[in-house]
C-alpha positions in Angstrom: -15.9 17.8 -62.9 -18.3 18.3 -60.0 -20.2 21.5 -59.7 -21.4 22.8 -56.3 -23.9 25.4 -56.0 -25.2 26.5 -52.4 -28.1 28.7 -53.5 -29.4 29.0 -49.8 -26.1 29.6 -48.2 -25.6 33.2 -48.1 -29.4 33.2 -46.7 -28.2 30.9 -43.8 -25.4 32.9 -43.0 -27.3 36.1 -43.2 -29.8 34.7 -40.4 -26.9 33.5 -38.4 -25.6 37.1 -38.4 -29.0 38.5 -37.7 -29.3 35.7 -34.9 -25.9 36.8 -33.2 -26.6 41.0 -33.8 -29.8 40.8 -32.2 -29.2 38.0 -29.7 -32.6 36.6 -29.9 -34.7 39.9 -29.2 -35.7 40.5 -32.9 -37.1 44.0 -33.6 -40.8 44.5 -34.2 -40.4 44.3 -38.1 -39.0 40.9 -38.2 -39.9 39.2 -34.7 -42.1 36.1 -35.2 -43.7 37.2 -31.6 -44.6 40.3 -31.6 -47.2 40.9 -28.9 -48.6 38.7 -26.4 -52.3 40.1 -25.0 -52.5 38.9 -21.2 -55.9 39.2 -19.7 -55.5 39.8 -16.0 -58.4 37.1 -15.2 -60.5 34.8 -17.4 -63.5 37.3 -17.4 -61.3 39.3 -19.7 -60.5 36.8 -22.3 -63.3 38.0 -25.0 -61.9 41.5 -24.7 -58.2 40.2 -24.7 -59.2 38.0 -27.9 -60.6 41.2 -29.8 -57.6 43.0 -29.1 -55.8 40.1 -30.8 -58.0 40.1 -33.6 -57.3 43.8 -34.0 -53.6 43.4 -34.2 -54.2 40.4 -36.5 -56.2 42.3 -38.8 -53.5 45.3 -39.1 -50.8 42.6 -40.0 -49.3 42.1 -36.9 -48.7 38.6 -34.8 -50.3 38.4 -31.7 -51.3 35.7 -28.9 -53.3 35.6 -25.9 -52.5 33.6 -23.2 -56.0 32.2 -22.0 -54.0 29.8 -19.5 -54.9 29.2 -16.0 -51.2 30.4 -15.0 -51.2 33.3 -12.8 -50.8 37.0 -13.9 -47.0 37.0 -13.2 -46.4 33.6 -14.4 -48.2 34.8 -17.9 -46.2 37.9 -17.8 -42.9 35.9 -17.1 -43.9 33.2 -19.9 -44.2 36.0 -22.3 -41.0 37.8 -21.3 -39.1 34.3 -21.7 -40.5 33.7 -24.9 -39.4 36.9 -26.2 -42.4 38.8 -27.3 -41.6 42.2 -28.2 -44.8 43.6 -26.2 -46.9 42.2 -23.4 -50.3 43.9 -23.6 -52.1 43.8 -20.3 -56.1 43.7 -20.4 -58.5 44.2 -17.2 -61.6 45.7 -16.3 -60.4 49.2 -16.7 -58.6 48.5 -19.9 -62.0 47.0 -21.2 -63.9 49.9 -20.2 -61.6 52.4 -21.7 -60.7 50.7 -24.8 -57.1 50.5 -23.8 -54.2 48.0 -23.1 -51.6 48.7 -20.7 -48.4 48.0 -22.5 -45.0 46.5 -20.9 -41.9 45.8 -23.0 -39.9 42.4 -23.0 -37.5 44.1 -20.7 -40.6 44.7 -18.1 -40.6 48.4 -18.7 -44.3 49.6 -18.5 -45.3 51.9 -21.2 -48.5 52.7 -19.2 -52.3 52.6 -20.7 -53.1 53.2 -24.6 -56.0 53.5 -26.9 -56.0 50.4 -28.7 -55.9 52.5 -32.1 -53.0 54.6 -31.1 -50.9 51.3 -30.0 -51.7 50.1 -33.3 -50.5 53.0 -35.2 -47.5 52.9 -32.7 -46.6 49.3 -34.1 -47.2 50.3 -37.4 -44.8 53.2 -37.1 -42.1 50.8 -35.6 -42.5 48.4 -38.1 -42.7 51.0 -41.0 -39.6 52.6 -39.8 -37.7 49.2 -39.0 -37.3 49.6 -35.3 
């Protein structure tokens, strides 16, 4: 007699159901790619990295695109990679302590203080949205 046990079978099935349900567009609370910080020019890479660090310190997964790609290509790469938010930073954002927020559907949410953005992200995460 052979006993078969599949301890991870139910986890794998649930993961497959979630993949199908969201079609790869994971909500913020479970997304492996929550935010991409995109500097419009390499002069703003340090500010972009500072924003990424604040997100990381708050418990979010964030990257910075410091590649030599054009701005449009950076935004497109972040959309294709299914980042929930693209946080665009330039001179105005650096001077004001803000970020310009875009969603993965390319909806421009506008400029927001970094602290307010962190509160918005925490609310989305805590309410499972």
